[in-house]
BALOKOL-555113 format. One record per residue: x, z negated, y negated of N, C-alpha, C in turn; residue number from 1. Coordinates in Angstrom, 3 decimals, m for minus. Each point is the difference from the previous one (the first is absolute). Layout:
(r (X Z Y) (X Z Y) (X Z Y) NUM) ...
# end
This chain:
(r (m1.970 m9.347 9.291) (m1.558 0.084 0.067) (m0.746 0.929 0.215) 1) (r (m0.933 0.557 0.604) (m0.448 1.183 0.406) (m1.497 0.669 m1.372) 2) (r (m0.654 1.397 m0.453) (m0.893 m0.755 m0.786) (m0.025 1.265 m0.274) 3) (r (m1.583 0.335 0.791) (m1.067 1.251 m0.261) (m0.346 0.026 m1.591) 4) (r (0.397 1.196 m0.295) (m1.321 0.027 m1.981) (m0.535 1.590 0.681) 5) (r (m0.845 m0.395 m0.160) (m1.313 1.010 m0.594) (m0.084 0.754 m1.329) 6) (r (m0.182 0.793 m0.050) (m0.111 0.523 m1.565) (0.556 1.802 0.163) 7) (r (m0.495 0.419 m0.818) (0.065 1.087 m0.769) (2.102 0.850 0.824) 8) (r (0.161 0.597 m0.626) (1.587 0.465 0.848) (0.698 m0.207 m1.720) 9) (r (m0.447 m0.113 m1.717) (0.795 m0.078 m0.839) (m0.170 m1.404 0.120) 10) (r (m0.858 m1.157 0.683) (0.338 m1.413 m0.603) (1.157 0.287 1.504) 11) (r (m0.454 0.336 0.967) (0.685 m0.025 1.377) (1.779 m0.080 m0.462) 12) (r (0.015 0.887 m0.759) (1.554 0.795 m0.297) (0.481 m1.482 m0.947) 13) (r (m1.024 m0.067 m0.770) (0.962 m1.526 m0.776) (m0.186 m0.671 0.476) 14) (r (0.054 m0.714 1.249) (m0.231 m0.786 0.450) (1.139 m0.233 0.613) 15) (r (0.923 1.475 1.392) (0.817 m0.134 m0.166) (1.068 0.292 m0.498) 16) (r (m0.482 0.533 m0.733) (1.480 m0.599 m1.452) (0.649 m1.413 m0.417) 17) (r (m1.440 m0.518 m0.426) (0.206 m1.392 m0.079) (0.141 m1.546 1.210) 18) (r (m0.686 0.738 1.208) (0.633 m1.267 0.553) (0.868 0.504 1.166) 19) (r (1.200 0.658 0.234) (0.236 1.409 0.911) (1.119 m1.153 0.025) 20) (r (0.631 0.687 m0.889) (1.374 m1.656 m0.465) (0.127 m1.997 0.096) 21) (r (m1.377 0.201 m0.035) (m0.394 m1.267 0.553) (0.782 m0.951 1.679) 22) (r (m0.035 0.950 0.818) (m0.296 0.564 1.458) (m0.964 m0.695 0.774) 23) (r (m1.504 m0.063 m0.243) (m1.016 m0.022 0.135) (m0.364 1.953 0.866) 24) (r (m0.542 m0.218 0.892) (0.131 0.740 1.157) (m1.565 0.488 m0.443) 25) (r (m0.307 1.582 m0.869) (m0.853 m0.049 m0.577) (m0.796 0.925 0.212) 26) (r (m1.120 0.376 1.097) (m1.136 1.295 0.508) (m0.489 0.364 m1.106) 27) (r (m0.554 0.463 m0.672) (m1.451 1.130 m0.743) (m0.916 0.605 0.685) 28) (r (m1.087 m0.312 m0.620) (m1.198 1.601 0.620) (m0.817 m0.058 m0.933) 29) (r (m0.538 0.887 m0.469) (m0.341 0.907 m0.913) (m1.877 m0.261 1.345) 30) (r (m0.761 m0.544 m0.251) (m1.669 m0.607 0.608) (m0.586 0.856 m0.091) 31) (r (m0.497 1.348 m1.505) (m0.562 0.891 0.154) (m1.574 m0.365 m0.687) 32) (r (m0.347 m0.972 m0.149) (m1.436 m0.903 m0.617) (m0.727 m0.915 1.486) 33) (r (1.758 0.191 0.699) (m0.853 m0.440 1.364) (0.835 m1.171 0.976) 34) (r (m1.622 m1.279 m0.017) (0.690 m0.892 m0.194) (0.861 m0.188 1.652) 35) (r (m0.444 0.486 0.989) (0.476 m0.126 1.557) (1.122 1.455 m0.097) 36) (r (1.287 m0.240 m0.814) (0.719 0.437 0.004) (0.541 m0.961 m0.161) 37) (r (m0.218 m0.922 m0.577) (1.725 m1.183 m0.469) (m0.676 m1.454 1.516) 38) (r (m1.079 0.006 0.142) (m0.357 m0.855 1.002) (0.807 0.854 1.541) 39) (r (0.022 1.709 0.623) (0.818 0.313 0.720) (1.684 m0.527 m0.135) 40) (r (0.510 1.002 m1.921) (1.227 m0.435 0.165) (0.599 m1.704 0.730) 41) (r (m1.089 m1.001 m0.785) (0.223 m1.402 0.266) (0.449 m0.066 1.562) 42) (r (m1.155 0.299 0.740) (0.147 m0.029 1.655) (0.979 0.438 0.537) 43) (r (0.851 1.454 m0.613) (1.102 0.623 1.021) (1.427 m1.058 m0.665) 44) (r (0.193 m1.030 m0.859) (1.545 m0.004 0.205) (m0.568 m1.978 m0.510) 45) (r (0.640 m0.713 m0.307) (0.456 m1.367 m0.300) (m0.057 0.042 m1.517) 46) (r (m0.540 m0.396 m0.794) (m0.064 m0.166 m1.360) (0.355 m1.952 m0.898) 47) (r (0.538 m0.260 m0.231) (0.340 m0.665 m1.396) (m1.522 m0.319 m0.931) 48) (r (0.200 1.104 m0.156) (m1.085 0.475 m1.022) (0.184 1.057 m0.724) 49) (r (m1.326 m0.085 m0.235) (m0.804 1.712 m0.716) (m0.648 m0.425 m1.172) 50) (r (0.638 1.576 m1.129) (m0.062 0.310 m1.792) (m1.504 0.349 0.688) 51) (r (m0.610 m0.345 m0.974) (m1.758 1.081 0.352) (m0.209 0.814 m1.355) 52) (r (m0.103 1.056 m0.600) (m0.058 m0.161 m0.847) (m1.217 0.571 m0.613) 53) (r (m0.569 0.259 m0.749) (m1.400 0.797 m0.172) (0.824 1.446 m0.582) 54) (r (0.663 0.929 m0.282) (0.656 1.235 m0.127) (m1.306 0.950 0.557) 55) (r (0.072 m0.594 1.606) (m1.058 1.200 1.215) (m1.088 m0.171 0.117) 56) (r (m0.973 m1.453 m0.425) (m0.727 m0.856 m0.135) (m0.660 m0.437 m1.381) 57) (r (m1.616 m0.439 m0.471) (m0.813 m0.450 m0.744) (0.801 m1.482 0.401) 58) (r (m0.059 m0.280 m1.374) (0.499 m1.481 m0.213) (m1.015 m0.934 1.346) 59) (r (m1.437 0.076 m0.871) (m0.750 m0.584 1.047) (m0.434 0.017 1.165) 60) (r (0.675 0.595 0.735) (0.130 0.486 1.235) (1.618 m1.044 0.509) 61) (r (0.701 m0.041 m0.554) (1.173 m0.571 0.255) (m0.210 m1.551 1.145) 62) (r (m0.778 m1.132 m1.534) (m0.444 m1.079 1.391) (m0.789 0.120 1.330) 63) (r (m0.753 0.465 m0.050) (m0.291 1.047 1.908) (0.897 0.534 1.142) 64) (r (1.199 m0.004 m0.521) (1.081 0.628 0.665) (0.588 m0.689 0.060) 65) (r (0.766 m0.910 m1.032) (1.015 m1.554 0.160) (m0.881 m0.337 1.347) 66) (r (m1.255 m0.967 m0.723) (m0.973 m0.718 1.017) (0.958 0.685 1.557) 67) (r (m0.473 0.746 m0.058) (m0.112 0.982 1.469) (1.581 0.570 0.829) 68) (r (1.236 m0.216 m1.469) (1.398 m0.311 0.730) (m0.352 m1.695 0.470) 69) (r (0.242 m0.760 m0.594) (m0.417 m1.409 m0.061) (m0.739 m0.553 1.331) 70) (r (m0.828 0.682 0.801) (m1.052 m0.476 0.852) (1.020 0.902 1.264) 71) (r (0.553 1.309 m0.267) (0.996 0.476 0.914) (0.899 m0.348 0.533) 72) (r (0.977 m0.309 m1.355) (1.888 m1.013 0.114) (m0.399 m1.160 m0.985) 73) (r (0.122 m0.890 0.168) (m0.741 m1.145 0.061) (1.527 m0.635 m1.074) 74) (r (1.398 0.753 0.638) (0.531 m0.441 m0.341) (1.246 0.458 m1.298) 75) (r (m0.624 1.780 0.254) (0.476 0.467 m1.614) (m0.451 0.041 m0.953) 76) (r (1.424 0.028 m1.507) (m0.890 m1.079 m0.581) (0.181 1.664 m0.608) 77) (r (m1.271 m0.012 m1.223) (0.208 0.739 m1.411) (m0.016 0.175 m0.870) 78) (r (0.579 1.392 m0.629) (0.230 m0.375 m1.876) (m1.104 0.517 0.183) 79) (r (m0.829 0.386 m1.260) (m1.402 0.989 m0.133) (0.426 0.116 m1.778) 80) (r (0.263 1.595 0.397) (0.703 0.503 m2.161) (m0.886 0.752 m0.253) 81) (r (m0.309 m0.260 m1.348) (m1.553 0.974 m0.785) (0.331 0.316 m0.276) 82) (r (m0.989 0.763 m1.210) (0.357 1.243 m1.170) (m1.194 m0.790 m0.271) 83) (r (m1.174 m0.532 m0.095) (m1.150 m0.692 m0.447) (m0.049 m1.270 0.436) 84) (r (m0.142 m0.766 m0.819) (0.163 m0.979 0.147) (m1.073 m0.902 m0.915) 85) (r (m0.825 m0.605 0.207) (m1.194 m1.035 m0.917) (0.551 m1.479 1.444) 86) (r (m0.345 m1.048 m1.101) (m0.228 m1.407 0.812) (m0.565 m0.079 0.970) 87) (r (m1.330 0.869 0.103) (m0.787 m0.403 0.986) (m0.077 1.117 1.482) 88) (r (1.639 1.033 m0.053) (m0.174 1.091 0.918) (1.140 m1.016 0.311) 89) (r (1.420 m0.777 m0.256) (1.484 m0.563 0.399) (m0.616 m0.971 0.351) 90) (r (m0.886 m0.642 m0.112) (m1.199 m0.856 0.567) (m0.020 m0.161 1.061) 91) (r (m0.774 1.133 0.169) (m0.549 0.028 1.539) (0.910 1.228 0.455) 92) (r (1.139 0.447 0.202) (0.765 0.778 0.892) (1.357 m1.568 m0.393) 93) (r (m0.102 m1.032 m0.142) (0.789 m1.465 m0.109) (m1.327 m0.588 1.615) 94) (r (m0.659 0.157 m0.626) (m1.285 m0.860 0.714) (0.605 0.802 2.492) 95) (r (0.149 1.640 m0.401) (m0.753 0.366 1.090) (1.705 m0.385 1.039) 96) (r (1.210 m0.453 m0.735) (0.708 0.033 1.272) (1.517 0.559 m1.007) 97) (r (0.422 0.021 m1.163) (1.050 1.087 m0.621) (0.699 m1.456 m0.901) 98) (r (1.325 m0.209 1.075) (0.900 m1.451 m0.587) (m0.115 1.213 m1.821) 99) (r (0.630 0.885 m1.065) (0.932 0.017 m0.289) (m1.504 1.619 m0.706) 100) (r (m0.229 0.257 m1.351) (m0.735 0.409 m1.356) (0.998 1.121 m0.578) 101) (r (0.201 0.716 m0.122) (1.087 0.681 m1.229) (m0.961 0.520 m0.448) 102) (r (0.238 0.324 m1.529) (m0.569 0.805 m0.964) (0.599 2.161 m0.127) 103) (r (m0.241 0.495 0.116) (0.086 0.883 m0.466) (0.706 0.552 m1.116) 104) (r (0.522 0.852 m0.797) (1.652 m0.068 0.549) (0.720 m1.304 0.654) 105) (r (1.112 m0.530 1.202) (0.320 m0.961 0.392) (1.352 m0.296 m0.535) 106) (r (0.387 m0.640 m0.475) (1.865 m0.426 0.507) (0.922 m0.028 0.567) 107) (r (0.857 0.752 0.972) (0.504 0.424 0.633) (0.876 m0.747 m0.166) 108) (r (0.329 m0.324 m0.297) (0.719 m1.572 0.526) (m0.427 m1.169 0.506) 109) (r (m1.231 m0.314 m0.873) (m0.997 m0.980 0.770) (m0.734 0.211 0.765) 110) (r (0.081 1.436 0.871) (m0.385 0.987 1.046) (1.391 m1.264 1.573) 111) (r (0.800 0.697 m0.467) (1.803 m0.109 0.476) (m0.766 m1.599 m0.046) 112) (r (0.206 m1.042 m1.210) (m0.356 m1.082 0.723) (m0.285 m0.585 0.861) 113) (r (m1.416 0.215 0.299) (m0.807 m0.408 0.089) (0.564 m0.081 1.559) 114) (r (m0.250 2.079 1.106) (0.825 m0.341 0.910) (1.517 m0.762 0.387) 115) (r (0.802 m0.128 m1.045) (1.075 m0.452 0.806) (0.473 m1.457 m0.784) 116) (r (m1.529 m0.579 m0.506) (0.692 m1.364 0.060) (0.262 m0.233 m0.953) 117) 
# end
């Protein structure tokens, strides 16, 4: 499975630590608050899944980003990990096309299980 994770350098480092032992082919980027950086990265390779966090975005912009990802890459599954969560925000993100919404801090084992079955 090929996964793109878009987060700040701290979270990307955690993703590597958590997922390297699972056999997932992980690519990480720091989007620097630019959604186009994520879209561009998704066009560079064929990914099965994108992990999108609000570490580099306002949580309120995530639903627009996910809608764009799903519009341009409908077969890519999206996991959203968010440090700010309300039921309304969760519903909006899920309605935009995210398959999974996880709160921060997230459980490492839970993320591993989601990606490895």
